[in-house]
PDB file with SEQRES, HELIX, SHEET and CRYST1 records, atoms N, CA, C and O in Angstrom:
SEQRES   1 A   83  MET ASP TRP LEU HIS PHE LEU VAL SER ASP ASN GLY ALA          
SEQRES   2 A   83  GLY MET ASP GLU LYS GLN LEU LYS ALA LEU ARG ASP ARG          
SEQRES   3 A   83  LEU ASP ILE ASN GLU LYS PRO ASP PRO GLY LYS SER VAL          
SEQRES   4 A   83  GLY ILE VAL ASN VAL TYR LYS ARG LEU TYR LEU TYR TYR          
SEQRES   5 A   83  GLU GLY HIS LEU GLU PHE THR ILE SER SER LYS ILE SER          
SEQRES   6 A   83  GLU GLY THR CYS VAL LYS PHE ARG ILE SER TYR GLU ARG          
SEQRES   7 A   83  THR LYS PRO ARG PRO                                          
HELIX    1 AA1 GLU A   17  ASP A   25  1                                   9    
HELIX    2 AA2 GLY A   40  TYR A   51  1                                  12    
HELIX    3 AA3 TYR A   76  THR A   79  5                                   4    
SHEET    1 AA1 3 TRP A   3  SER A   9  0                                        
SHEET    2 AA1 3 GLY A  67  SER A  75 -1                                        
SHEET    3 AA1 3 LEU A  56  LYS A  63 -1                                        
CRYST1    1.000    1.000    1.000  90.00  90.00  90.00 P 1           1          
ATOM      1  N   MET A   1     120.139 119.732 106.087  1.00  0.00           N  
ATOM      2  CA  MET A   1     119.168 119.244 106.980  1.00  0.00           C  
ATOM      3  C   MET A   1     119.291 117.718 107.102  1.00  0.00           C  
ATOM      4  O   MET A   1     119.507 117.048 106.093  1.00  0.00           O  
ATOM      5  N   ASP A   2     119.164 117.172 108.267  1.00  0.00           N  
ATOM      6  CA  ASP A   2     119.386 115.848 108.599  1.00  0.00           C  
ATOM      7  C   ASP A   2     118.041 115.155 108.448  1.00  0.00           C  
ATOM      8  O   ASP A   2     117.001 115.708 108.807  1.00  0.00           O  
ATOM      9  N   TRP A   3     118.075 113.871 107.883  1.00  0.00           N  
ATOM     10  CA  TRP A   3     116.865 113.155 107.717  1.00  0.00           C  
ATOM     11  C   TRP A   3     116.985 111.719 108.288  1.00  0.00           C  
ATOM     12  O   TRP A   3     118.077 111.153 108.336  1.00  0.00           O  
ATOM     13  N   LEU A   4     115.813 111.132 108.730  1.00  0.00           N  
ATOM     14  CA  LEU A   4     115.753 109.758 109.195  1.00  0.00           C  
ATOM     15  C   LEU A   4     115.162 108.984 107.901  1.00  0.00           C  
ATOM     16  O   LEU A   4     114.122 109.349 107.352  1.00  0.00           O  
ATOM     17  N   HIS A   5     115.890 107.935 107.495  1.00  0.00           N  
ATOM     18  CA  HIS A   5     115.437 107.170 106.366  1.00  0.00           C  
ATOM     19  C   HIS A   5     114.760 105.909 106.830  1.00  0.00           C  
ATOM     20  O   HIS A   5     115.112 105.366 107.878  1.00  0.00           O  
ATOM     21  N   PHE A   6     113.767 105.417 106.053  1.00  0.00           N  
ATOM     22  CA  PHE A   6     113.087 104.172 106.354  1.00  0.00           C  
ATOM     23  C   PHE A   6     112.925 103.388 105.016  1.00  0.00           C  
ATOM     24  O   PHE A   6     112.716 103.978 103.956  1.00  0.00           O  
ATOM     25  N   LEU A   7     113.027 102.084 105.109  1.00  0.00           N  
ATOM     26  CA  LEU A   7     112.885 101.258 104.030  1.00  0.00           C  
ATOM     27  C   LEU A   7     111.994 100.106 104.288  1.00  0.00           C  
ATOM     28  O   LEU A   7     112.342  99.313 105.163  1.00  0.00           O  
ATOM     29  N   VAL A   8     110.825  99.896 103.605  1.00  0.00           N  
ATOM     30  CA  VAL A   8     109.994  98.745 103.895  1.00  0.00           C  
ATOM     31  C   VAL A   8     109.844  97.932 102.645  1.00  0.00           C  
ATOM     32  O   VAL A   8     109.335  98.472 101.663  1.00  0.00           O  
ATOM     33  N   SER A   9     110.240  96.681 102.591  1.00  0.00           N  
ATOM     34  CA  SER A   9     110.144  96.072 101.311  1.00  0.00           C  
ATOM     35  C   SER A   9     109.557  94.554 101.518  1.00  0.00           C  
ATOM     36  O   SER A   9     109.621  94.003 102.616  1.00  0.00           O  
ATOM     37  N   ASP A  10     109.013  93.965 100.434  1.00  0.00           N  
ATOM     38  CA  ASP A  10     108.615  92.582 100.591  1.00  0.00           C  
ATOM     39  C   ASP A  10     109.098  91.893  99.283  1.00  0.00           C  
ATOM     40  O   ASP A  10     109.648  92.509  98.371  1.00  0.00           O  
ATOM     41  N   ASN A  11     108.845  90.572  99.277  1.00  0.00           N  
ATOM     42  CA  ASN A  11     109.295  89.746  98.091  1.00  0.00           C  
ATOM     43  C   ASN A  11     108.043  89.147  97.556  1.00  0.00           C  
ATOM     44  O   ASN A  11     108.078  88.026  97.049  1.00  0.00           O  
ATOM     45  N   GLY A  12     106.887  89.863  97.645  1.00  0.00           N  
ATOM     46  CA  GLY A  12     105.613  89.437  97.188  1.00  0.00           C  
ATOM     47  C   GLY A  12     105.520  89.390  95.681  1.00  0.00           C  
ATOM     48  O   GLY A  12     106.515  89.325  94.960  1.00  0.00           O  
ATOM     49  N   ALA A  13     104.150  89.430  95.196  1.00  0.00           N  
ATOM     50  CA  ALA A  13     103.844  89.378  93.870  1.00  0.00           C  
ATOM     51  C   ALA A  13     104.259  90.579  93.066  1.00  0.00           C  
ATOM     52  O   ALA A  13     104.450  90.469  91.855  1.00  0.00           O  
ATOM     53  N   GLY A  14     104.404  91.720  93.697  1.00  0.00           N  
ATOM     54  CA  GLY A  14     104.760  92.990  93.107  1.00  0.00           C  
ATOM     55  C   GLY A  14     103.599  93.518  92.240  1.00  0.00           C  
ATOM     56  O   GLY A  14     102.504  92.955  92.272  1.00  0.00           O  
ATOM     57  N   MET A  15     103.834  94.603  91.461  1.00  0.00           N  
ATOM     58  CA  MET A  15     102.955  95.316  90.722  1.00  0.00           C  
ATOM     59  C   MET A  15     103.472  95.701  89.380  1.00  0.00           C  
ATOM     60  O   MET A  15     104.654  96.025  89.258  1.00  0.00           O  
ATOM     61  N   ASP A  16     102.662  95.685  88.374  1.00  0.00           N  
ATOM     62  CA  ASP A  16     103.103  96.193  87.074  1.00  0.00           C  
ATOM     63  C   ASP A  16     103.042  97.688  87.037  1.00  0.00           C  
ATOM     64  O   ASP A  16     102.562  98.317  87.979  1.00  0.00           O  
ATOM     65  N   GLU A  17     103.529  98.282  85.942  1.00  0.00           N  
ATOM     66  CA  GLU A  17     103.578  99.802  85.879  1.00  0.00           C  
ATOM     67  C   GLU A  17     102.159 100.443  86.018  1.00  0.00           C  
ATOM     68  O   GLU A  17     101.986 101.468  86.678  1.00  0.00           O  
ATOM     69  N   LYS A  18     101.176  99.805  85.379  1.00  0.00           N  
ATOM     70  CA  LYS A  18      99.883 100.376  85.475  1.00  0.00           C  
ATOM     71  C   LYS A  18      99.317 100.362  86.911  1.00  0.00           C  
ATOM     72  O   LYS A  18      98.753 101.367  87.345  1.00  0.00           O  
ATOM     73  N   GLN A  19      99.452  99.263  87.645  1.00  0.00           N  
ATOM     74  CA  GLN A  19      99.083  99.154  89.060  1.00  0.00           C  
ATOM     75  C   GLN A  19      99.907 100.195  89.946  1.00  0.00           C  
ATOM     76  O   GLN A  19      99.364 100.861  90.827  1.00  0.00           O  
ATOM     77  N   LEU A  20     101.095 100.267  89.675  1.00  0.00           N  
ATOM     78  CA  LEU A  20     101.964 101.095  90.424  1.00  0.00           C  
ATOM     79  C   LEU A  20     101.590 102.673  90.152  1.00  0.00           C  
ATOM     80  O   LEU A  20     101.566 103.515  91.050  1.00  0.00           O  
ATOM     81  N   LYS A  21     101.337 102.907  88.932  1.00  0.00           N  
ATOM     82  CA  LYS A  21     100.794 104.393  88.774  1.00  0.00           C  
ATOM     83  C   LYS A  21      99.568 104.627  89.369  1.00  0.00           C  
ATOM     84  O   LYS A  21      99.384 105.707  89.931  1.00  0.00           O  
ATOM     85  N   ALA A  22      98.668 103.753  89.333  1.00  0.00           N  
ATOM     86  CA  ALA A  22      97.335 103.882  89.945  1.00  0.00           C  
ATOM     87  C   ALA A  22      97.499 104.153  91.485  1.00  0.00           C  
ATOM     88  O   ALA A  22      96.814 104.988  92.075  1.00  0.00           O  
ATOM     89  N   LEU A  23      98.489 103.360  92.103  1.00  0.00           N  
ATOM     90  CA  LEU A  23      98.740 103.554  93.511  1.00  0.00           C  
ATOM     91  C   LEU A  23      99.273 104.873  93.786  1.00  0.00           C  
ATOM     92  O   LEU A  23      98.793 105.550  94.695  1.00  0.00           O  
ATOM     93  N   ARG A  24     100.298 105.317  93.018  1.00  0.00           N  
ATOM     94  CA  ARG A  24     100.909 106.555  93.185  1.00  0.00           C  
ATOM     95  C   ARG A  24      99.992 107.666  93.038  1.00  0.00           C  
ATOM     96  O   ARG A  24     100.121 108.656  93.758  1.00  0.00           O  
ATOM     97  N   ASP A  25      99.005 107.582  92.096  1.00  0.00           N  
ATOM     98  CA  ASP A  25      98.022 108.641  91.774  1.00  0.00           C  
ATOM     99  C   ASP A  25      97.025 108.774  93.074  1.00  0.00           C  
ATOM    100  O   ASP A  25      96.474 109.836  93.364  1.00  0.00           O  
ATOM    101  N   ARG A  26      96.882 107.665  93.753  1.00  0.00           N  
ATOM    102  CA  ARG A  26      96.044 107.682  94.878  1.00  0.00           C  
ATOM    103  C   ARG A  26      96.697 108.297  96.180  1.00  0.00           C  
ATOM    104  O   ARG A  26      96.044 108.425  97.216  1.00  0.00           O  
ATOM    105  N   LEU A  27      97.960 108.653  96.074  1.00  0.00           N  
ATOM    106  CA  LEU A  27      98.707 109.340  97.140  1.00  0.00           C  
ATOM    107  C   LEU A  27      98.446 110.679  97.252  1.00  0.00           C  
ATOM    108  O   LEU A  27      98.998 111.310  98.154  1.00  0.00           O  
ATOM    109  N   ASP A  28      97.562 111.319  96.349  1.00  0.00           N  
ATOM    110  CA  ASP A  28      97.148 112.650  96.304  1.00  0.00           C  
ATOM    111  C   ASP A  28      96.510 113.019  97.695  1.00  0.00           C  
ATOM    112  O   ASP A  28      95.473 112.461  98.055  1.00  0.00           O  
ATOM    113  N   ILE A  29      97.111 113.923  98.441  1.00  0.00           N  
ATOM    114  CA  ILE A  29      96.657 114.225  99.830  1.00  0.00           C  
ATOM    115  C   ILE A  29      95.155 114.653  99.826  1.00  0.00           C  
ATOM    116  O   ILE A  29      94.453 114.469 100.821  1.00  0.00           O  
ATOM    117  N   ASN A  30      94.691 115.215  98.713  1.00  0.00           N  
ATOM    118  CA  ASN A  30      93.362 115.821  98.769  1.00  0.00           C  
ATOM    119  C   ASN A  30      92.360 114.784  98.419  1.00  0.00           C  
ATOM    120  O   ASN A  30      91.172 115.013  98.648  1.00  0.00           O  
ATOM    121  N   GLU A  31      92.738 113.655  97.879  1.00  0.00           N  
ATOM    122  CA  GLU A  31      91.812 112.609  97.242  1.00  0.00           C  
ATOM    123  C   GLU A  31      91.119 111.928  98.466  1.00  0.00           C  
ATOM    124  O   GLU A  31      91.748 111.621  99.479  1.00  0.00           O  
ATOM    125  N   LYS A  32      89.844 111.724  98.313  1.00  0.00           N  
ATOM    126  CA  LYS A  32      89.029 110.919  99.326  1.00  0.00           C  
ATOM    127  C   LYS A  32      89.384 109.466  99.086  1.00  0.00           C  
ATOM    128  O   LYS A  32      89.678 109.052  97.964  1.00  0.00           O  
ATOM    129  N   PRO A  33      89.351 108.704 100.162  1.00  0.00           N  
ATOM    130  CA  PRO A  33      89.611 107.271 100.029  1.00  0.00           C  
ATOM    131  C   PRO A  33      88.409 106.518  99.337  1.00  0.00           C  
ATOM    132  O   PRO A  33      87.251 106.902  99.499  1.00  0.00           O  
ATOM    133  N   ASP A  34      88.682 105.607  98.686  1.00  0.00           N  
ATOM    134  CA  ASP A  34      87.672 104.739  98.010  1.00  0.00           C  
ATOM    135  C   ASP A  34      87.453 103.600  98.783  1.00  0.00           C  
ATOM    136  O   ASP A  34      88.325 102.731  98.810  1.00  0.00           O  
ATOM    137  N   PRO A  35      86.339 103.464  99.465  1.00  0.00           N  
ATOM    138  CA  PRO A  35      85.950 102.345 100.394  1.00  0.00           C  
ATOM    139  C   PRO A  35      86.065 101.009  99.879  1.00  0.00           C  
ATOM    140  O   PRO A  35      86.144 100.051 100.649  1.00  0.00           O  
ATOM    141  N   GLY A  36      86.082 100.872  98.565  1.00  0.00           N  
ATOM    142  CA  GLY A  36      86.085  99.469  98.001  1.00  0.00           C  
ATOM    143  C   GLY A  36      87.519  99.003  97.644  1.00  0.00           C  
ATOM    144  O   GLY A  36      87.718  97.888  97.162  1.00  0.00           O  
ATOM    145  N   LYS A  37      88.473  99.855  97.885  1.00  0.00           N  
ATOM    146  CA  LYS A  37      89.918  99.447  97.545  1.00  0.00           C  
ATOM    147  C   LYS A  37      90.755  99.413  98.768  1.00  0.00           C  
ATOM    148  O   LYS A  37      90.410 100.022  99.781  1.00  0.00           O  
ATOM    149  N   SER A  38      91.838  98.724  98.701  1.00  0.00           N  
ATOM    150  CA  SER A  38      92.816  98.677  99.785  1.00  0.00           C  
ATOM    151  C   SER A  38      93.374  99.997  99.953  1.00  0.00           C  
ATOM    152  O   SER A  38      93.782 100.633  98.981  1.00  0.00           O  
ATOM    153  N   VAL A  39      93.419 100.494 101.258  1.00  0.00           N  
ATOM    154  CA  VAL A  39      93.910 101.831 101.533  1.00  0.00           C  
ATOM    155  C   VAL A  39      95.052 101.841 102.578  1.00  0.00           C  
ATOM    156  O   VAL A  39      95.384 102.899 103.112  1.00  0.00           O  
ATOM    157  N   GLY A  40      95.613 100.744 102.851  1.00  0.00           N  
ATOM    158  CA  GLY A  40      96.751 100.695 103.703  1.00  0.00           C  
ATOM    159  C   GLY A  40      97.933 101.633 103.549  1.00  0.00           C  
ATOM    160  O   GLY A  40      98.270 102.452 104.404  1.00  0.00           O  
ATOM    161  N   ILE A  41      98.501 101.451 102.444  1.00  0.00           N  
ATOM    162  CA  ILE A  41      99.683 102.325 102.038  1.00  0.00           C  
ATOM    163  C   ILE A  41      99.288 103.754 101.933  1.00  0.00           C  
ATOM    164  O   ILE A  41     100.036 104.632 102.361  1.00  0.00           O  
ATOM    165  N   VAL A  42      98.082 104.038 101.351  1.00  0.00           N  
ATOM    166  CA  VAL A  42      97.596 105.375 101.139  1.00  0.00           C  
ATOM    167  C   VAL A  42      97.300 105.945 102.489  1.00  0.00           C  
ATOM    168  O   VAL A  42      97.554 107.134 102.679  1.00  0.00           O  
ATOM    169  N   ASN A  43      96.824 105.266 103.381  1.00  0.00           N  
ATOM    170  CA  ASN A  43      96.493 105.750 104.687  1.00  0.00           C  
ATOM    171  C   ASN A  43      97.763 106.153 105.512  1.00  0.00           C  
ATOM    172  O   ASN A  43      97.794 107.168 106.208  1.00  0.00           O  
ATOM    173  N   VAL A  44      98.738 105.336 105.387  1.00  0.00           N  
ATOM    174  CA  VAL A  44     100.114 105.511 105.952  1.00  0.00           C  
ATOM    175  C   VAL A  44     100.771 106.767 105.433  1.00  0.00           C  
ATOM    176  O   VAL A  44     101.360 107.545 106.184  1.00  0.00           O  
ATOM    177  N   TYR A  45     100.654 106.951 104.089  1.00  0.00           N  
ATOM    178  CA  TYR A  45     101.310 108.159 103.541  1.00  0.00           C  
ATOM    179  C   TYR A  45     100.677 109.314 103.965  1.00  0.00           C  
ATOM    180  O   TYR A  45     101.325 110.282 104.360  1.00  0.00           O  
ATOM    181  N   LYS A  46      99.331 109.299 103.913  1.00  0.00           N  
ATOM    182  CA  LYS A  46      98.574 110.525 104.382  1.00  0.00           C  
ATOM    183  C   LYS A  46      98.687 110.937 105.711  1.00  0.00           C  
ATOM    184  O   LYS A  46      98.652 112.132 106.007  1.00  0.00           O  
ATOM    185  N   ARG A  47      98.826 109.995 106.588  1.00  0.00           N  
ATOM    186  CA  ARG A  47      99.076 110.312 108.034  1.00  0.00           C  
ATOM    187  C   ARG A  47     100.423 110.836 108.226  1.00  0.00           C  
ATOM    188  O   ARG A  47     100.604 111.746 109.035  1.00  0.00           O  
ATOM    189  N   LEU A  48     101.476 110.293 107.487  1.00  0.00           N  
ATOM    190  CA  LEU A  48     102.734 110.740 107.627  1.00  0.00           C  
ATOM    191  C   LEU A  48     102.910 112.209 107.069  1.00  0.00           C  
ATOM    192  O   LEU A  48     103.550 113.073 107.669  1.00  0.00           O  
ATOM    193  N   TYR A  49     102.297 112.394 105.901  1.00  0.00           N  
ATOM    194  CA  TYR A  49     102.354 113.696 105.351  1.00  0.00           C  
ATOM    195  C   TYR A  49     101.627 114.763 106.252  1.00  0.00           C  
ATOM    196  O   TYR A  49     102.126 115.882 106.375  1.00  0.00           O  
ATOM    197  N   LEU A  50     100.501 114.440 106.856  1.00  0.00           N  
ATOM    198  CA  LEU A  50      99.823 115.487 107.731  1.00  0.00           C  
ATOM    199  C   LEU A  50     100.656 115.687 108.962  1.00  0.00           C  
ATOM    200  O   LEU A  50     100.862 116.831 109.368  1.00  0.00           O  
ATOM    201  N   TYR A  51     101.168 114.594 109.606  1.00  0.00           N  
ATOM    202  CA  TYR A  51     101.830 114.795 110.749  1.00  0.00           C  
ATOM    203  C   TYR A  51     103.214 115.515 110.622  1.00  0.00           C  
ATOM    204  O   TYR A  51     103.598 116.319 111.473  1.00  0.00           O  
ATOM    205  N   TYR A  52     103.868 115.217 109.627  1.00  0.00           N  
ATOM    206  CA  TYR A  52     105.149 115.873 109.357  1.00  0.00           C  
ATOM    207  C   TYR A  52     105.093 117.061 108.420  1.00  0.00           C  
ATOM    208  O   TYR A  52     106.090 117.511 107.855  1.00  0.00           O  
ATOM    209  N   GLU A  53     103.832 117.554 108.286  1.00  0.00           N  
ATOM    210  CA  GLU A  53     103.542 118.800 107.610  1.00  0.00           C  
ATOM    211  C   GLU A  53     104.338 119.011 106.272  1.00  0.00           C  
ATOM    212  O   GLU A  53     104.878 120.078 105.979  1.00  0.00           O  
ATOM    213  N   GLY A  54     104.352 117.963 105.548  1.00  0.00           N  
ATOM    214  CA  GLY A  54     105.048 118.056 104.210  1.00  0.00           C  
ATOM    215  C   GLY A  54     106.574 117.812 104.250  1.00  0.00           C  
ATOM    216  O   GLY A  54     107.205 117.776 103.194  1.00  0.00           O  
ATOM    217  N   HIS A  55     107.205 117.635 105.495  1.00  0.00           N  
ATOM    218  CA  HIS A  55     108.645 117.336 105.606  1.00  0.00           C  
ATOM    219  C   HIS A  55     108.815 115.924 105.445  1.00  0.00           C  
ATOM    220  O   HIS A  55     109.244 115.246 106.379  1.00  0.00           O  
ATOM    221  N   LEU A  56     108.480 115.367 104.216  1.00  0.00           N  
ATOM    222  CA  LEU A  56     108.493 113.903 103.993  1.00  0.00           C  
ATOM    223  C   LEU A  56     108.712 113.712 102.546  1.00  0.00           C  
ATOM    224  O   LEU A  56     108.104 114.385 101.714  1.00  0.00           O  
ATOM    225  N   GLU A  57     109.652 112.718 102.207  1.00  0.00           N  
ATOM    226  CA  GLU A  57     109.837 112.187 100.887  1.00  0.00           C  
ATOM    227  C   GLU A  57     109.457 110.764 100.864  1.00  0.00           C  
ATOM    228  O   GLU A  57     109.828 110.000 101.755  1.00  0.00           O  
ATOM    229  N   PHE A  58     108.761 110.401  99.917  1.00  0.00           N  
ATOM    230  CA  PHE A  58     108.028 109.043  99.946  1.00  0.00           C  
ATOM    231  C   PHE A  58     108.048 108.559  98.566  1.00  0.00           C  
ATOM    232  O   PHE A  58     107.540 109.252  97.684  1.00  0.00           O  
ATOM    233  N   THR A  59     108.628 107.346  98.279  1.00  0.00           N  
ATOM    234  CA  THR A  59     108.721 106.755  96.925  1.00  0.00           C  
ATOM    235  C   THR A  59     108.255 105.256  97.105  1.00  0.00           C  
ATOM    236  O   THR A  59     108.442 104.628  98.147  1.00  0.00           O  
ATOM    237  N   ILE A  60     107.677 104.785  96.071  1.00  0.00           N  
ATOM    238  CA  ILE A  60     107.298 103.369  95.901  1.00  0.00           C  
ATOM    239  C   ILE A  60     107.724 102.757  94.581  1.00  0.00           C  
ATOM    240  O   ILE A  60     107.472 103.274  93.492  1.00  0.00           O  
ATOM    241  N   SER A  61     108.355 101.672  94.742  1.00  0.00           N  
ATOM    242  CA  SER A  61     108.798 101.029  93.461  1.00  0.00           C  
ATOM    243  C   SER A  61     108.344  99.607  93.653  1.00  0.00           C  
ATOM    244  O   SER A  61     108.166  99.130  94.774  1.00  0.00           O  
ATOM    245  N   SER A  62     108.144  98.877  92.428  1.00  0.00           N  
ATOM    246  CA  SER A  62     107.599  97.500  92.455  1.00  0.00           C  
ATOM    247  C   SER A  62     107.962  96.899  91.120  1.00  0.00           C  
ATOM    248  O   SER A  62     108.035  97.536  90.069  1.00  0.00           O  
ATOM    249  N   LYS A  63     108.191  95.556  91.272  1.00  0.00           N  
ATOM    250  CA  LYS A  63     108.347  94.744  89.965  1.00  0.00           C  
ATOM    251  C   LYS A  63     107.637  93.375  90.110  1.00  0.00           C  
ATOM    252  O   LYS A  63     107.765  92.649  91.095  1.00  0.00           O  
ATOM    253  N   ILE A  64     106.908  93.111  89.073  1.00  0.00           N  
ATOM    254  CA  ILE A  64     106.162  91.754  89.126  1.00  0.00           C  
ATOM    255  C   ILE A  64     107.250  90.699  89.521  1.00  0.00           C  
ATOM    256  O   ILE A  64     108.420  90.755  89.143  1.00  0.00           O  
ATOM    257  N   SER A  65     106.703  89.701  90.355  1.00  0.00           N  
ATOM    258  CA  SER A  65     107.434  88.458  90.894  1.00  0.00           C  
ATOM    259  C   SER A  65     108.626  88.943  91.749  1.00  0.00           C  
ATOM    260  O   SER A  65     109.352  88.067  92.218  1.00  0.00           O  
ATOM    261  N   GLU A  66     108.896  90.168  91.992  1.00  0.00           N  
ATOM    262  CA  GLU A  66     110.060  90.534  92.854  1.00  0.00           C  
ATOM    263  C   GLU A  66     109.659  91.230  94.158  1.00  0.00           C  
ATOM    264  O   GLU A  66     110.378  91.216  95.157  1.00  0.00           O  
ATOM    265  N   GLY A  67     108.437  91.858  94.088  1.00  0.00           N  
ATOM    266  CA  GLY A  67     107.998  92.503  95.332  1.00  0.00           C  
ATOM    267  C   GLY A  67     107.899  94.042  95.206  1.00  0.00           C  
ATOM    268  O   GLY A  67     107.997  94.617  94.122  1.00  0.00           O  
ATOM    269  N   THR A  68     107.698  94.676  96.396  1.00  0.00           N  
ATOM    270  CA  THR A  68     107.497  96.084  96.353  1.00  0.00           C  
ATOM    271  C   THR A  68     108.332  96.748  97.452  1.00  0.00           C  
ATOM    272  O   THR A  68     108.432  96.212  98.556  1.00  0.00           O  
ATOM    273  N   CYS A  69     108.909  97.867  97.174  1.00  0.00           N  
ATOM    274  CA  CYS A  69     109.712  98.643  98.146  1.00  0.00           C  
ATOM    275  C   CYS A  69     109.154 100.051  98.353  1.00  0.00           C  
ATOM    276  O   CYS A  69     108.852 100.809  97.431  1.00  0.00           O  
ATOM    277  N   VAL A  70     109.052 100.316  99.614  1.00  0.00           N  
ATOM    278  CA  VAL A  70     108.497 101.792 100.004  1.00  0.00           C  
ATOM    279  C   VAL A  70     109.693 102.385 100.654  1.00  0.00           C  
ATOM    280  O   VAL A  70     110.234 101.760 101.566  1.00  0.00           O  
ATOM    281  N   LYS A  71     110.149 103.521 100.273  1.00  0.00           N  
ATOM    282  CA  LYS A  71     111.168 104.273 100.869  1.00  0.00           C  
ATOM    283  C   LYS A  71     110.531 105.610 101.343  1.00  0.00           C  
ATOM    284  O   LYS A  71     109.715 106.198 100.633  1.00  0.00           O  
ATOM    285  N   PHE A  72     110.924 106.083 102.574  1.00  0.00           N  
ATOM    286  CA  PHE A  72     110.465 107.379 102.889  1.00  0.00           C  
ATOM    287  C   PHE A  72     111.491 107.888 103.860  1.00  0.00           C  
ATOM    288  O   PHE A  72     112.180 107.121 104.533  1.00  0.00           O  
ATOM    289  N   ARG A  73     111.584 109.250 103.923  1.00  0.00           N  
ATOM    290  CA  ARG A  73     112.366 109.873 104.857  1.00  0.00           C  
ATOM    291  C   ARG A  73     111.724 111.165 105.329  1.00  0.00           C  
ATOM    292  O   ARG A  73     111.064 111.903 104.598  1.00  0.00           O  
ATOM    293  N   ILE A  74     111.984 111.380 106.659  1.00  0.00           N  
ATOM    294  CA  ILE A  74     111.390 112.569 107.330  1.00  0.00           C  
ATOM    295  C   ILE A  74     112.553 113.421 107.808  1.00  0.00           C  
ATOM    296  O   ILE A  74     113.678 112.972 108.031  1.00  0.00           O  
ATOM    297  N   SER A  75     112.192 114.667 107.943  1.00  0.00           N  
ATOM    298  CA  SER A  75     113.140 115.685 108.463  1.00  0.00           C  
ATOM    299  C   SER A  75     113.363 115.320 109.924  1.00  0.00           C  
ATOM    300  O   SER A  75     112.412 115.138 110.684  1.00  0.00           O  
ATOM    301  N   TYR A  76     114.650 115.214 110.313  1.00  0.00           N  
ATOM    302  CA  TYR A  76     115.000 114.917 111.753  1.00  0.00           C  
ATOM    303  C   TYR A  76     114.440 116.048 112.618  1.00  0.00           C  
ATOM    304  O   TYR A  76     114.024 115.801 113.749  1.00  0.00           O  
ATOM    305  N   GLU A  77     114.423 117.216 112.136  1.00  0.00           N  
ATOM    306  CA  GLU A  77     113.919 118.398 113.003  1.00  0.00           C  
ATOM    307  C   GLU A  77     112.505 118.182 113.256  1.00  0.00           C  
ATOM    308  O   GLU A  77     112.076 118.607 114.329  1.00  0.00           O  
ATOM    309  N   ARG A  78     111.695 117.593 112.453  1.00  0.00           N  
ATOM    310  CA  ARG A  78     110.162 117.399 112.673  1.00  0.00           C  
ATOM    311  C   ARG A  78     109.872 116.203 113.610  1.00  0.00           C  
ATOM    312  O   ARG A  78     108.724 115.948 113.975  1.00  0.00           O  
ATOM    313  N   THR A  79     110.998 115.442 114.006  1.00  0.00           N  
ATOM    314  CA  THR A  79     110.761 114.353 114.989  1.00  0.00           C  
ATOM    315  C   THR A  79     110.707 114.836 116.414  1.00  0.00           C  
ATOM    316  O   THR A  79     110.246 114.107 117.293  1.00  0.00           O  
ATOM    317  N   LYS A  80     111.178 116.079 116.678  1.00  0.00           N  
ATOM    318  CA  LYS A  80     111.117 116.631 117.986  1.00  0.00           C  
ATOM    319  C   LYS A  80     109.757 117.057 118.455  1.00  0.00           C  
ATOM    320  O   LYS A  80     109.032 117.731 117.723  1.00  0.00           O  
ATOM    321  N   PRO A  81     109.388 116.678 119.671  1.00  0.00           N  
ATOM    322  CA  PRO A  81     108.079 117.037 120.225  1.00  0.00           C  
ATOM    323  C   PRO A  81     107.603 118.581 119.878  1.00  0.00           C  
ATOM    324  O   PRO A  81     108.331 119.567 119.994  1.00  0.00           O  
ATOM    325  N   ARG A  82     106.455 118.585 119.501  1.00  0.00           N  
ATOM    326  CA  ARG A  82     105.830 119.943 119.220  1.00  0.00           C  
ATOM    327  C   ARG A  82     105.627 120.637 120.529  1.00  0.00           C  
ATOM    328  O   ARG A  82     105.448 119.967 121.546  1.00  0.00           O  
ATOM    329  N   PRO A  83     105.645 121.970 120.561  1.00  0.00           N  
ATOM    330  CA  PRO A  83     105.334 122.700 121.807  1.00  0.00           C  
ATOM    331  C   PRO A  83     103.796 122.655 122.106  1.00  0.00           C  
ATOM    332  O   PRO A  83     103.345 123.212 123.108  1.00  0.00           O  
TER     333      PRO A  83                                                      
END                                                                             
């Protein structure tokens, strides 16, 4: 299977392991958004997941003082227009 690969990174403050785990835990597709928290990356993930019907691989890594990196790939087959 062919894939399209995407990488989005920054050189910001980064996250420690506890913060990163909490973010990863919020990527559960069935979890309701918490209106008091930032939902940007969670929203992006859920939209990609729903649109590409699970043909998605998504990872987040981060280090304090180094920044955060989001990598995802989608099946090339799923990028074609739906009938």
